[in-house]
Structures are given as C-alpha cells and as structure tokens.
Backbone as a chain_set.jsonl record, in Angstrom:
{"seq": "MKLRWIDNYAGTWKDEEGRTLTITPRGETTCDVTLLVEGRPLLRPWCGNKPAEGLRATYSPRDGPDLDIDLGRPGFSLNVNYEPADPMAPDEPESLSVGVSRYESDTKAEAFVLLFGKLGRYRRTDPEHTNRGD", "coords": {"N": [[14.635, 18.62, -11.53], [15.249, 15.179, -10.662], [12.328, 12.508, -9.668], [12.069, 10.335, -6.897], [11.783, 6.713, -7.25], [10.051, 5.951, -5.171], [8.677, 7.819, -4.101], [6.901, 8.23, -6.147], [4.406, 6.498, -4.134], [3.533, 8.478, -2.751], [1.588, 9.673, -0.66], [-2.427, 9.398, -0.667], [-4.358, 6.729, -1.088], [-7.688, 5.627, -1.782], [-9.417, 1.663, -2.112], [-11.801, 0.35, -3.69], [-13.801, -0.058, -1.766], [-13.857, 1.236, 0.528], [-11.14, 1.084, 2.256], [-8.314, 3.007, 3.194], [-5.136, 3.568, 2.353], [-2.334, 5.442, 3.245], [0.362, 6.976, 2.876], [3.849, 7.624, 3.6], [6.94, 8.352, 2.584], [10.061, 7.706, 4.338], [12.632, 7.658, 3.601], [15.321, 6.775, 1.093], [14.034, 4.012, 0.256], [12.162, 3.388, 2.265], [9.385, 4.412, 4.218], [6.319, 4.844, 5.652], [3.207, 3.598, 6.788], [-0.231, 3.832, 6.672], [-3.079, 2.026, 7.098], [-6.63, 1.886, 6.76], [-9.597, 1.31, 7.544], [-13.062, 1.959, 6.813], [-12.508, 4.583, 8.185], [-10.637, 4.414, 10.113], [-8.401, 2.901, 11.906], [-7.223, -0.196, 11.166], [-7.568, -2.619, 12.702], [-5.346, -5.534, 14.004], [-5.571, -8.469, 14.236], [-3.657, -10.415, 14.43], [-1.7, -9.222, 15.829], [-2.642, -8.835, 18.835], [-4.533, -7.001, 18.091], [-3.449, -4.525, 17.662], [-3.329, -1.337, 16.028], [-3.2, -0.73, 12.886], [-1.35, 1.301, 12.021], [1.109, 3.724, 11.245], [2.609, 1.602, 9.963], [5.855, -0.341, 8.962], [7.525, -0.237, 5.144], [9.364, -1.249, 2.881], [10.931, -0.402, 0.289], [13.324, -2.386, -2.483], [15.456, -1.563, -4.901], [16.6, -3.46, -6.094], [14.886, -5.701, -6.421], [12.602, -5.566, -7.479], [9.913, -2.982, -8.462], [7.836, -2.95, -6.694], [6.162, -1.959, -3.126], [6.657, -3.207, -0.258], [4.773, -3.934, 2.674], [5.187, -3.982, 5.841], [3.143, -6.144, 8.503], [3.72, -6.921, 10.632], [4.255, -9.549, 11.363], [5.983, -12.68, 11.014], [6.881, -12.966, 7.661], [4.312, -12.189, 6.552], [2.684, -9.509, 4.547], [1.964, -7.179, 3.085], [1.954, -6.076, 0.122], [2.145, -3.154, -2.611], [1.944, -1.488, -5.435], [3.039, 0.017, -8.092], [0.876, 2.214, -10.228], [0.771, 4.128, -12.973], [-0.913, 7.41, -14.358], [-2.789, 6.776, -16.976], [-2.239, 8.634, -20.45], [-4.025, 8.295, -22.044], [-6.371, 8.411, -20.74], [-7.392, 10.384, -19.649], [-9.596, 11.198, -17.112], [-8.667, 8.941, -15.276], [-7.171, 8.518, -12.425], [-3.685, 7.86, -10.673], [-2.993, 4.595, -9.92], [-2.5, 1.887, -7.737], [-1.752, -1.51, -7.674], [-2.874, -4.383, -5.581], [-1.643, -6.794, -3.052], [-1.417, -9.923, -1.481], [1.145, -11.464, 1.25], [2.41, -14.367, 2.543], [3.791, -16.677, 4.402], [3.81, -20.071, 3.236], [3.726, -22.171, 4.732], [2.268, -20.665, 7.174], [-0.993, -20.986, 7.87], [-2.796, -20.024, 9.58], [-2.434, -17.31, 8.93], [-3.997, -17.294, 6.586], [-6.383, -16.487, 7.134], [-6.68, -14.175, 8.133], [-6.447, -12.335, 5.811], [-8.515, -12.07, 4.563], [-9.715, -9.739, 6.215], [-8.33, -7.62, 4.35], [-10.204, -7.424, 2.298], [-11.16, -6.979, -1.327], [-8.594, -6.946, -2.401], [-8.128, -5.541, -4.9], [-7.7, -2.176, -7.104], [-5.931, 0.564, -5.611], [-6.914, 4.25, -5.811], [-5.567, 6.922, -6.379], [-6.071, 9.869, -4.233], [-5.413, 12.399, -3.624], [-4.802, 15.163, -5.325], [-2.738, 16.62, -5.197], [-0.617, 15.181, -5.226], [-0.087, 14.179, -7.633], [1.411, 12.545, -10.235], [1.961, 12.691, -12.816], [3.178, 13.733, -14.662], [2.887, 16.243, -16.152]], "CA": [[14.214, 17.22, -9.997], [14.618, 13.247, -10.561], [11.771, 12.027, -8.665], [12.599, 8.877, -6.725], [10.75, 6.079, -7.027], [9.673, 5.835, -3.743], [8.081, 8.84, -4.311], [5.441, 7.752, -6.768], [3.571, 5.951, -3.22], [3.433, 8.795, -1.647], [-0.328, 10.132, -0.636], [-3.698, 8.766, 0.015], [-4.977, 5.673, -1.767], [-8.217, 4.673, -1.386], [-10.089, 1.457, -2.998], [-13.882, 0.52, -3.811], [-14.38, -0.969, -0.339], [-14.004, 2.404, 1.192], [-9.847, 1.017, 2.852], [-8.086, 3.959, 2.481], [-3.671, 3.607, 2.117], [-1.284, 6.623, 3.839], [2.095, 6.094, 2.37], [4.732, 8.517, 3.8], [8.012, 8.605, 2.183], [11.003, 8.397, 5.218], [13.855, 7.787, 2.775], [15.317, 6.73, -0.493], [14.06, 2.905, 0.35], [11.501, 3.056, 3.189], [8.07, 4.735, 3.791], [5.542, 4.833, 6.912], [2.078, 3.208, 6.001], [-1.577, 3.79, 7.927], [-4.641, 1.239, 6.131], [-7.671, 2.998, 7.495], [-11.061, 0.733, 6.957], [-14.177, 2.962, 7.861], [-11.881, 6.392, 8.622], [-10.156, 3.484, 11.465], [-6.832, 2.26, 11.747], [-7.503, -1.705, 10.627], [-6.658, -3.884, 14.131], [-4.16, -6.599, 13.608], [-5.781, -9.713, 15.486], [-2.442, -11.721, 14.662], [-0.259, -8.187, 16.818], [-3.066, -8.579, 19.707], [-5.219, -5.741, 17.424], [-2.466, -3.288, 17.329], [-3.823, -0.859, 14.675], [-2.236, -0.763, 11.157], [-0.603, 2.603, 12.228], [3.31, 3.581, 11.091], [3.696, 0.195, 9.7], [7.11, -0.104, 8.148], [7.598, -0.363, 4.0], [10.481, -1.164, 2.355], [11.296, -0.742, -1.14], [13.932, -2.475, -3.307], [15.294, -1.622, -6.679], [17.015, -4.757, -6.57], [13.787, -7.19, -5.963], [11.514, -5.04, -8.032], [9.299, -1.934, -8.174], [6.684, -2.964, -5.465], [6.395, -1.395, -1.709], [6.283, -4.306, 0.525], [4.555, -3.45, 3.638], [5.353, -4.965, 6.883], [1.846, -6.387, 8.284], [3.94, -7.373, 12.163], [3.91, -11.321, 11.547], [6.965, -12.563, 9.813], [6.536, -13.638, 6.169], [2.974, -11.635, 6.097], [2.923, -8.689, 4.039], [0.555, -6.118, 1.709], [2.711, -5.821, -1.478], [1.655, -2.613, -3.892], [2.633, -1.59, -6.892], [2.192, 2.001, -8.364], [0.88, 2.188, -11.847], [1.118, 5.506, -13.642], [-2.04, 7.249, -14.592], [-2.484, 6.57, -18.465], [-2.642, 9.484, -20.831], [-5.393, 8.39, -23.25], [-7.392, 8.236, -20.075], [-7.263, 11.698, -18.16], [-10.018, 10.979, -16.083], [-8.257, 8.092, -14.354], [-5.706, 8.36, -11.814], [-2.788, 6.723, -10.727], [-3.353, 3.392, -9.053], [-1.876, 1.027, -6.94], [-2.433, -3.088, -7.245], [-2.376, -4.718, -4.372], [-1.737, -8.093, -3.011], [-1.108, -9.954, 0.361], [2.134, -12.348, 0.668], [2.811, -14.7, 3.163], [4.69, -18.244, 4.225], [2.734, -20.719, 2.832], [3.604, -22.771, 5.682], [1.503, -20.094, 7.78], [-2.07, -21.262, 7.227], [-3.607, -19.115, 10.165], [-2.472, -15.629, 8.288], [-4.723, -16.877, 5.38], [-7.877, -16.54, 7.756], [-6.63, -12.522, 8.154], [-6.491, -11.989, 3.923], [-9.722, -11.497, 4.418], [-9.775, -8.366, 5.833], [-8.011, -6.436, 3.26], [-11.218, -7.177, 1.281], [-11.002, -7.309, -2.789], [-7.633, -6.579, -2.689], [-8.16, -4.472, -5.882], [-6.858, -1.431, -6.881], [-6.39, 1.2, -3.983], [-6.849, 5.0, -6.625], [-5.091, 8.247, -5.877], [-7.312, 10.969, -3.945], [-4.637, 13.314, -3.336], [-4.389, 15.795, -6.816], [-1.382, 17.037, -5.202], [0.657, 14.161, -5.238], [-0.548, 13.094, -8.846], [3.028, 12.349, -10.698], [1.348, 12.69, -14.13], [4.71, 14.094, -16.034], [2.313, 17.754, -16.507]], "C": [[14.328, 16.178, -10.801], [13.457, 13.035, -9.817], [12.1, 10.689, -8.726], [11.496, 8.143, -6.869], [9.928, 6.225, -6.319], [8.563, 6.578, -3.838], [6.711, 8.594, -5.0], [4.561, 7.129, -5.694], [3.275, 6.953, -2.544], [2.029, 9.655, -1.854], [-1.258, 9.048, 0.054], [-3.913, 7.904, -1.296], [-6.387, 5.119, -1.172], [-9.399, 3.567, -3.051], [-11.749, 1.419, -2.98], [-14.117, -0.439, -2.571], [-14.417, -0.04, 0.885], [-12.652, 2.545, 2.291], [-9.215, 2.048, 2.015], [-5.959, 3.611, 2.962], [-3.079, 5.142, 2.789], [-0.085, 6.291, 3.885], [2.431, 8.011, 2.9], [6.123, 8.305, 3.692], [8.92, 8.766, 3.48], [12.156, 8.454, 4.855], [13.875, 7.273, 1.514], [14.635, 5.035, -0.534], [12.687, 2.47, 1.986], [10.087, 3.938, 3.613], [7.154, 3.86, 5.036], [3.756, 4.925, 6.525], [1.362, 3.342, 7.37], [-2.591, 2.937, 7.139], [-5.272, 2.114, 7.176], [-8.802, 2.081, 6.702], [-12.199, 1.861, 8.086], [-13.583, 4.264, 8.306], [-10.866, 5.692, 9.458], [-8.916, 3.214, 11.53], [-7.446, 0.562, 11.496], [-6.578, -2.177, 11.644], [-6.401, -5.111, 13.923], [-4.746, -7.782, 14.515], [-4.11, -10.319, 15.654], [-1.129, -10.286, 15.589], [-1.718, -7.975, 17.946], [-3.762, -7.165, 19.414], [-4.784, -4.546, 17.678], [-3.325, -3.025, 16.243], [-2.667, -0.494, 13.87], [-1.616, 0.729, 11.196], [1.039, 3.094, 11.694], [3.798, 2.458, 10.544], [4.735, 0.38, 8.266], [6.564, -0.523, 7.051], [8.705, -0.169, 3.799], [10.088, -1.169, 0.423], [12.239, -1.021, -2.077], [14.609, -2.734, -4.6], [15.64, -2.757, -7.272], [15.969, -5.454, -7.065], [12.608, -6.49, -7.101], [11.132, -3.833, -7.966], [8.144, -0.953, -7.01], [7.299, -2.471, -4.111], [5.76, -2.635, -0.971], [5.829, -3.734, 2.207], [3.623, -4.772, 4.679], [3.82, -5.07, 7.671], [1.586, -6.211, 10.137], [3.478, -8.797, 12.83], [4.776, -11.568, 10.228], [6.317, -13.126, 8.409], [4.948, -12.834, 5.683], [3.31, -9.948, 6.168], [1.692, -8.057, 3.226], [2.058, -5.968, 0.888], [1.859, -4.614, -2.37], [2.23, -2.219, -4.681], [2.293, -0.498, -7.905], [2.136, 1.72, -9.86], [0.759, 3.717, -12.54], [-0.535, 5.608, -14.013], [-2.192, 7.197, -16.486], [-3.023, 7.884, -19.27], [-3.427, 9.677, -21.419], [-6.433, 8.564, -22.196], [-7.24, 9.006, -19.209], [-8.1, 11.749, -16.808], [-9.713, 9.872, -14.893], [-7.193, 7.81, -13.947], [-4.623, 7.275, -11.561], [-3.548, 5.59, -9.688], [-2.547, 2.514, -8.173], [-2.526, -0.539, -7.05], [-1.895, -3.454, -6.384], [-2.442, -6.039, -4.025], [-1.182, -8.241, -1.535], [-0.568, -11.187, -0.446], [2.298, -12.996, 2.274], [3.17, -15.841, 3.634], [3.749, -19.463, 4.174], [2.462, -21.742, 3.999], [2.407, -22.148, 6.897], [0.075, -19.888, 7.342], [-3.443, -20.542, 8.44], [-3.429, -17.854, 9.561], [-3.6, -15.61, 7.05], [-6.428, -16.506, 6.049], [-7.622, -14.751, 7.541], [-6.839, -11.741, 6.904], [-7.833, -11.698, 4.29], [-10.171, -9.75, 4.932], [-9.231, -7.024, 5.22], [-8.752, -6.752, 2.256], [-10.901, -8.136, -0.444], [-9.764, -7.466, -3.422], [-7.701, -6.499, -4.597], [-7.583, -3.807, -6.23], [-6.965, -0.318, -5.837], [-5.896, 2.967, -5.792], [-6.352, 6.402, -5.585], [-6.069, 9.289, -5.456], [-6.932, 12.076, -3.874], [-4.175, 14.252, -4.247], [-2.806, 16.466, -6.372], [-0.066, 16.463, -5.021], [0.999, 13.526, -6.787], [1.231, 13.538, -9.137], [2.869, 12.108, -11.97], [2.671, 13.146, -15.639], [3.986, 16.049, -16.304], [3.733, 18.653, -16.595]], "O": [[13.531, 16.128, -11.738], [13.677, 13.715, -8.814], [12.338, 9.972, -9.698], [10.369, 8.608, -6.702], [8.869, 6.684, -6.746], [7.464, 6.048, -3.669], [5.619, 8.748, -4.453], [3.46, 7.069, -6.242], [2.661, 6.656, -1.519], [1.562, 10.134, -2.888], [-1.024, 8.203, 0.918], [-3.663, 8.356, -2.414], [-6.377, 4.307, -0.247], [-9.857, 3.972, -4.12], [-12.596, 2.152, -2.47], [-14.651, -1.543, -2.671], [-14.861, -0.361, 1.987], [-12.609, 3.499, 3.068], [-9.305, 2.188, 0.796], [-5.757, 3.443, 4.165], [-3.905, 6.029, 2.572], [0.487, 5.533, 4.667], [1.796, 9.054, 2.744], [6.664, 8.04, 4.765], [8.783, 9.882, 3.982], [12.939, 9.154, 5.497], [12.873, 7.214, 0.802], [14.753, 4.657, -1.7], [12.542, 1.36, 2.497], [9.658, 4.087, 2.469], [7.236, 2.659, 5.295], [3.157, 5.922, 6.123], [1.76, 3.17, 8.522], [-2.941, 3.641, 6.191], [-4.775, 2.789, 8.077], [-8.91, 2.099, 5.476], [-12.204, 2.277, 9.245], [-14.365, 5.042, 8.854], [-9.929, 6.469, 9.636], [-8.436, 3.708, 10.51], [-8.578, 0.518, 11.979], [-5.348, -2.201, 11.628], [-7.341, -5.847, 13.623], [-4.214, -7.921, 15.616], [-3.53, -10.583, 16.706], [0.052, -10.526, 15.839], [-2.018, -6.781, 17.976], [-3.668, -6.255, 20.237], [-5.518, -3.582, 17.899], [-3.941, -3.869, 15.592], [-1.543, -0.084, 14.161], [-1.446, 1.232, 10.085], [2.015, 2.431, 12.044], [4.993, 2.163, 10.513], [4.579, 0.896, 7.16], [5.475, -1.092, 7.126], [9.299, 0.801, 4.271], [9.282, -1.75, -0.304], [12.361, -0.061, -2.839], [14.473, -3.75, -5.282], [15.328, -3.164, -8.391], [16.088, -5.872, -8.217], [11.707, -7.254, -7.445], [11.961, -3.174, -7.337], [7.806, 0.181, -6.672], [8.505, -2.487, -3.866], [4.583, -2.98, -1.079], [6.682, -3.12, 2.848], [2.69, -5.575, 4.659], [3.157, -4.045, 7.509], [0.623, -5.848, 10.814], [2.886, -9.163, 13.845], [4.651, -11.142, 9.081], [5.222, -13.687, 8.359], [4.543, -12.942, 4.525], [3.821, -9.275, 7.063], [0.651, -8.618, 2.884], [3.128, -5.724, 1.447], [0.834, -5.051, -2.895], [3.377, -2.662, -4.737], [1.172, -0.343, -8.391], [3.0, 1.188, -10.556], [0.477, 4.342, -11.517], [-1.32, 4.661, -14.044], [-1.331, 7.845, -17.08], [-4.123, 8.313, -18.924], [-3.863, 10.81, -21.628], [-7.526, 8.894, -22.656], [-6.978, 8.663, -18.056], [-7.665, 12.145, -15.726], [-10.315, 9.859, -13.819], [-6.322, 7.154, -14.516], [-4.605, 6.143, -12.044], [-4.462, 5.803, -8.892], [-1.453, 3.077, -8.152], [-3.641, -0.779, -6.588], [-0.728, -3.18, -6.104], [-3.309, -6.666, -4.633], [-0.744, -7.418, -0.731], [-0.889, -11.755, -1.49], [2.315, -12.189, 3.204], [2.502, -16.545, 2.876], [2.994, -19.727, 5.109], [1.33, -22.141, 4.273], [1.707, -22.966, 7.494], [-0.235, -18.936, 6.626], [-4.654, -20.553, 8.219], [-4.432, -17.148, 9.666], [-4.068, -14.586, 6.552], [-7.426, -16.319, 5.353], [-8.39, -14.129, 6.808], [-7.347, -10.62, 6.926], [-8.005, -10.488, 4.144], [-10.727, -8.871, 4.273], [-9.523, -5.851, 5.449], [-8.266, -6.5, 1.153], [-10.593, -9.306, -0.672], [-9.605, -7.922, -4.554], [-7.319, -7.399, -5.345], [-6.418, -4.152, -6.028], [-8.013, -0.228, -5.197], [-4.956, 2.834, -6.575], [-6.702, 6.714, -4.447], [-6.913, 9.624, -6.287], [-7.755, 12.982, -4.001], [-2.953, 14.368, -4.151], [-1.921, 16.727, -7.187], [1.052, 16.921, -4.786], [1.894, 12.746, -7.112], [1.975, 14.361, -8.603], [3.63, 11.26, -12.438], [2.848, 12.942, -16.84], [4.767, 16.945, -16.621], [3.686, 19.857, -16.849]]}, "num_chains": 1, "name": "protein.A"}
C-alpha cells in the first residue's frame, strides 16, 4: 500500500519546550491539528482566546511538501515540514521543522509569534505512526 504524503504528518509531535502538536489527517489534503502548551490547548489572543483545537491544516502537492496550519487570522499560519528519520541515526526519530507565516503588513501578529516558542523541531512521540519504511 502506498502511503499518502499527508499521512507522514499523522500523530503526536513534541518540541524541546514541551509544546505538542497532534495531527489527524481528514482527507487527501486536509488535517485537524491541536497545539498544546504544558498539556493544555494554546489560547489564541487574536481569536478572543479560543483554544488551538481542531485547527484546519492543508497540504497542497502543487505548492510543496509542507503542511499549513490556519491559526484563525488572515495570512497567519504555522507551517510544518515533515523530515523522515535518518537511517544512519536509528535513535533519531522523524521530525517536523516549524515556521510561522504572517502578512508583512500585519505588525500585530508579530507579537503573537512569541507564543510558539523557539520554532525549532518537533519530534515524533508516538512510535505507532513511525514511517521508517521497516
């Protein structure tokens, strides 16, 4: 069975600061995403403090391999890119590189970027979703 690219994102991912992304594919190009901070959904001040649960994420094969997570403000998104495990480093799990996008003119969104921490890597924490090709 051929794995859909979007299925690489499925599962639970954690960064070094304790933030957790839970990604559930819903179709060929969409996912639901929850972002937790210290075990609780991140509150989004730009959305009246709505929790970051069930966020819509999309993958567009035409635009590249990354998954864009809509944060509920026009032009404001969390972008994650799947990186497979290195076969030469068997103890190193798959990871997601993370970035934030916003409209350049949206200067208020810049303050919100700090809520996402260092924007380093999120590492897979649920081995049942591992895509090592074993």
